[in-house]
C-alpha positions as CSV (number, residue, x, y, z in Angstrom):
1,X,91.4,109.0,70.1
2,X,88.9,107.4,72.5
3,X,90.4,104.0,71.7
4,X,93.9,105.3,72.5
5,X,92.7,106.9,75.8
6,X,91.0,103.6,76.8
7,X,94.2,101.7,76.2
8,X,96.3,104.1,78.2
9,X,93.8,104.0,81.1
10,X,93.8,100.2,81.1
11,X,97.6,100.0,81.1
12,X,97.5,97.8,78.0
13,X,99.7,99.8,75.6
14,X,102.8,97.8,74.5
15,X,106.3,99.3,74.6
16,X,107.7,96.3,72.7
17,X,106.3,92.9,71.9
18,X,106.2,90.7,75.0
19,X,106.4,93.5,77.6
20,X,103.1,95.3,78.5
21,X,103.5,99.0,79.2
22,X,101.4,99.1,82.3
23,X,100.9,102.0,84.7
24,X,104.1,101.1,86.5
25,X,107.0,102.0,86.4
26,X,105.8,105.6,86.4
27,X,109.2,107.3,87.0
28,X,112.9,106.9,86.7
29,X,114.6,103.8,88.0
30,X,118.1,103.9,89.6
31,X,120.7,101.2,89.5
32,X,123.6,101.4,92.0
33,X,126.6,99.9,90.3
34,X,129.1,98.3,92.7
35,X,132.3,99.4,90.8
36,X,133.7,102.4,89.1
37,X,132.7,103.9,85.7
38,X,134.3,102.3,82.7
39,X,135.0,98.9,84.2
40,X,133.4,95.6,83.1
41,X,130.6,95.7,85.7
42,X,129.7,99.3,84.8
43,X,129.8,98.9,81.1
44,X,127.9,95.6,81.0
45,X,125.2,97.1,83.3
46,X,124.9,100.2,81.1
47,X,124.5,98.0,78.0
48,X,121.8,95.9,79.5
49,X,119.9,98.8,81.0
50,X,119.9,100.7,77.7
51,X,117.9,97.8,76.3
52,X,115.7,97.5,79.4
53,X,114.8,101.2,79.1
54,X,113.1,100.5,75.7
55,X,111.0,97.8,77.4
56,X,110.1,99.6,80.6
57,X,109.4,103.0,79.0
58,X,111.2,105.0,81.7
59,X,114.8,106.2,82.1
60,X,117.3,104.1,84.1
61,X,119.9,106.1,85.9
62,X,123.3,104.5,86.7
63,X,125.0,105.6,89.9
64,X,128.4,104.2,90.8
65,X,128.9,103.3,94.4
66,X,132.4,102.0,94.8
67,X,134.2,100.6,97.8
68,X,133.7,97.7,100.2
69,X,134.9,95.2,97.6
70,X,131.6,95.5,95.8
71,X,129.4,95.5,98.9
72,X,128.6,99.3,99.1
73,X,126.0,99.3,96.4
74,X,123.9,96.3,97.6
75,X,124.3,97.6,101.2
76,X,122.7,100.9,100.2
77,X,120.0,99.2,98.1
78,X,119.0,97.1,101.0
79,X,118.0,100.2,103.0
80,X,115.9,101.8,100.3
81,X,112.1,102.0,100.1
82,X,110.9,98.7,98.6
83,X,109.0,100.2,95.7
84,X,111.1,98.8,92.8
85,X,112.7,102.1,91.9
86,X,116.1,101.4,93.3
87,X,118.3,98.3,92.9
88,X,121.9,97.4,92.8
89,X,124.4,95.2,91.0
90,X,125.7,92.2,92.9
91,X,127.7,89.1,92.1
92,X,128.9,86.1,94.0
93,X,131.6,88.0,95.9
94,X,129.1,90.5,97.4
95,X,126.3,88.0,98.0
96,X,127.9,84.6,98.8
97,X,131.5,85.1,99.8
98,X,132.1,88.5,101.6
99,X,129.2,88.0,104.0
100,X,131.4,85.2,105.5
101,X,134.4,87.5,105.7
102,X,133.2,91.1,106.5
103,X,130.7,92.4,109.0
104,X,128.1,93.6,106.5
105,X,124.8,95.4,107.1
106,X,122.9,92.9,105.0
107,X,122.3,89.1,104.5
108,X,120.7,87.2,101.6
109,X,117.4,87.7,103.4
110,X,117.7,91.5,102.9
111,X,117.0,91.2,99.2
112,X,114.5,90.5,96.5
113,X,116.3,89.1,93.5
114,X,116.1,90.1,89.9
115,X,117.7,88.3,86.9
116,X,121.4,87.7,86.3
117,X,122.7,89.1,83.0
118,X,126.5,88.7,82.7
119,X,129.1,86.1,83.6
120,X,132.7,87.1,84.5
121,X,135.5,85.1,82.9
122,X,138.7,84.2,84.8
123,X,142.0,82.8,83.8
124,X,145.2,81.5,85.3
125,X,148.5,82.9,83.9
126,X,152.1,82.4,84.8
127,X,155.3,84.5,84.0
128,X,156.4,83.9,80.5
129,X,159.5,81.8,81.5
130,X,157.7,79.7,84.1
131,X,158.3,76.0,83.8
132,X,154.6,75.4,84.4
133,X,152.7,74.9,81.1
134,X,149.4,73.2,82.1
135,X,146.9,73.2,84.9
136,X,148.0,69.6,85.9
137,X,151.6,70.8,86.2
138,X,150.4,73.7,88.4
139,X,148.5,71.2,90.7
140,X,151.6,69.0,90.8
141,X,153.7,71.9,91.9
142,X,151.2,72.9,94.5
143,X,151.3,69.4,96.0
144,X,155.1,69.6,96.4
145,X,155.6,73.0,97.7
146,X,154.0,76.4,98.6
147,X,152.9,78.1,95.4
148,X,151.9,81.7,95.6
149,X,149.1,83.4,93.6
150,X,147.9,86.9,93.2
151,X,144.3,88.0,92.9
152,X,142.2,91.0,93.7
153,X,140.0,88.8,96.0
154,X,136.9,86.7,95.7
155,X,135.9,84.5,93.9
156,X,139.3,83.8,92.5
157,X,140.9,83.1,95.9
158,X,138.1,80.9,97.0
159,X,138.5,78.7,93.9
160,X,142.1,78.1,94.9
161,X,141.2,77.4,98.5
162,X,138.8,74.8,97.2
163,X,141.6,73.1,95.3
164,X,143.7,73.2,98.5
165,X,140.9,71.4,100.3
166,X,140.2,68.8,97.6
167,X,143.6,68.2,96.1
168,X,146.0,68.9,99.0
169,X,147.7,71.7,97.1
170,X,149.5,74.5,98.9
171,X,148.3,77.5,97.0
172,X,149.0,80.6,99.1
173,X,146.9,83.8,98.4
174,X,148.7,87.1,98.1
175,X,146.0,89.8,98.0
176,X,146.2,93.0,95.9
177,X,143.8,96.0,95.9
178,X,143.0,95.5,92.2
179,X,143.5,93.3,89.2
180,X,146.1,95.5,87.6
181,X,148.3,95.2,90.7
182,X,147.9,91.5,90.8
183,X,148.9,91.1,87.2
184,X,152.0,93.4,87.8
185,X,153.1,91.1,90.6
186,X,153.0,88.1,88.4
187,X,154.9,89.9,85.6
188,X,157.6,90.8,88.2
189,X,157.7,87.2,89.5
190,X,156.7,88.2,93.0
191,X,154.1,85.4,92.8
192,X,154.0,82.1,90.9
193,X,150.7,82.8,89.1
194,X,147.8,85.1,88.9
195,X,144.0,84.5,88.6
196,X,142.2,87.4,87.0
197,X,139.8,88.7,84.4
198,X,140.6,89.2,80.7
199,X,140.6,93.1,80.8
200,X,143.4,93.1,83.4
201,X,145.4,90.3,81.9
202,X,145.2,90.6,78.1
203,X,147.8,93.3,77.6
204,X,150.4,91.2,79.5
205,X,149.3,88.0,77.7
206,X,149.4,89.6,74.3
207,X,152.8,91.2,74.8
208,X,154.3,87.9,76.0
209,X,155.0,88.9,79.5
210,X,152.5,86.4,80.9
211,X,151.3,83.0,79.5
212,X,147.8,81.8,79.9
213,X,147.7,78.1,81.0
214,X,144.0,77.7,81.6
215,X,140.7,79.4,81.5
216,X,139.5,79.1,85.1
217,X,135.9,79.4,83.9
218,X,133.7,76.9,82.1
219,X,134.2,78.8,78.8
220,X,137.5,79.3,76.8
221,X,138.6,82.9,76.2
222,X,137.8,84.0,72.6
223,X,141.3,85.6,72.5
224,X,143.0,82.3,73.3
225,X,140.7,79.6,71.9
226,X,143.4,77.0,72.1
227,X,143.9,77.3,75.8
228,X,141.6,74.7,77.6
229,X,139.6,75.3,80.7
230,X,140.6,73.8,84.0
231,X,137.9,71.1,83.6
232,X,139.1,70.3,80.1
233,X,142.6,69.7,81.6
234,X,141.2,67.3,84.3
235,X,140.9,69.8,87.2
236,X,137.3,69.7,88.3
237,X,136.8,73.4,89.1
238,X,135.3,76.5,87.6
239,X,135.7,79.9,89.1
240,X,132.3,81.4,88.3
241,X,130.4,84.5,89.1
242,X,127.2,85.8,87.5
243,X,126.4,89.5,87.8
244,X,122.8,90.3,88.5
245,X,120.5,92.8,90.3
246,X,119.0,92.9,93.8
247,X,116.4,95.1,95.4
248,X,115.3,95.6,99.0
249,X,113.0,92.8,100.2
250,X,109.4,93.7,100.1
251,X,109.0,95.0,96.6
252,X,105.5,94.1,95.4
253,X,105.4,90.9,93.4
254,X,103.7,92.6,90.4
255,X,106.5,95.2,90.2
256,X,109.2,92.6,90.6
257,X,107.7,90.6,87.8
258,X,107.6,93.6,85.4
259,X,111.3,94.3,86.2
260,X,112.3,90.7,85.9
261,X,110.7,90.2,82.5
262,X,112.3,93.4,81.1
263,X,115.8,92.8,82.4
264,X,115.8,89.1,81.3
265,X,114.7,90.1,77.8
266,X,117.3,92.9,77.7
267,X,120.0,90.4,78.8
268,X,119.3,88.3,75.8
269,X,119.9,91.1,73.3
270,X,122.7,90.6,70.7
271,X,123.8,94.2,71.4
272,X,124.5,93.3,75.1
273,X,126.3,90.1,74.0
274,X,128.6,92.1,71.7
275,X,129.4,94.6,74.5
276,X,130.2,91.9,77.0
277,X,132.6,90.2,74.6
278,X,134.7,93.4,74.5
279,X,135.0,93.4,78.3
280,X,135.9,89.9,79.1
281,X,132.4,88.7,79.9
282,X,129.7,86.5,78.4
283,X,125.9,86.7,78.5
284,X,124.1,85.0,81.4
285,X,120.4,85.7,81.1
286,X,119.5,83.9,84.3
287,X,115.9,84.1,85.7
288,X,115.5,85.8,89.1
289,X,114.7,82.5,91.0
290,X,117.7,80.8,89.5
291,X,120.0,83.7,90.3
292,X,118.9,83.6,93.9
293,X,119.4,79.9,94.1
294,X,122.9,80.3,92.7
295,X,123.8,82.7,95.5
296,X,122.3,80.6,98.3
297,X,124.0,77.5,97.1
298,X,127.4,79.3,96.8
299,X,126.9,80.9,100.2
300,X,126.6,77.4,101.8
301,X,129.5,75.9,99.8
302,X,132.0,78.7,100.4
303,X,131.7,79.1,104.1
304,X,133.8,76.0,105.0
305,X,136.5,76.9,102.5
306,X,136.8,80.4,104.0
307,X,136.9,79.1,107.5
308,X,139.6,76.6,106.7
309,X,141.7,79.3,105.1
310,X,141.3,81.5,108.2
311,X,139.5,84.2,106.3
312,X,136.0,83.9,107.8
313,X,135.1,86.4,110.5
314,X,134.5,85.0,113.9
């Protein structure tokens, strides 16, 4: 008994191998999820945090904060006490793209970064009877005429703007409030193609109403393993976004390190990988420093494309 009390007092008890159960965290942690319950962001976060709870030894509460195209959750997190008990989900759109477009109450300097844990997949699909069958044919069409595409927003639209700048294509963005609406527009031939995630596109692809011509990410879709990526088809582009966690700047370094180790280990769990595969995502256990570097690099790269497209705020 005395030995056990001594271990507790010294903070040296182990919750699991590799993570020391120290005196902190000493109470519940809250994660603000930037999208609604049941979606890919929500489900992937819940899967990862279920594993992290075992490592940290405290409950993790999920609170959905929708709106603002994914910026509401990080905006709220930036205002919280920097004690490590509140954080938010954030991806490339909220951190590197929308700050150029919207007047937001935060910048990259508002946050302390935690690891990334999931990567979104994107694909390009055309109506089933479209004459376009490959990414190269789509680029050729975009060089000859105005070609419209539907998407819910960033980062899909920014990827197409990048092609416009580099390849002199004329891809015109038609925005929709959500992925389902964007897919419906493509099915109805109101646009020439759609760029979206697997969950929104799979029903239309599997029923034959749309046809996938490329994975817009660096990985093929498991449901369509024979459809190459853009890069595999000679178009040097990947529409990429890693989902991670951010906290208000100023969280003590020792607390940030405890959280980073736990979330990174949780992100490597096979259970998390299996859940992600069912929601059109793949694991991306990215250390905190690398996740921050990704966002800073993307912020610098996307600014010029958004200004050229006329979407950057003045």
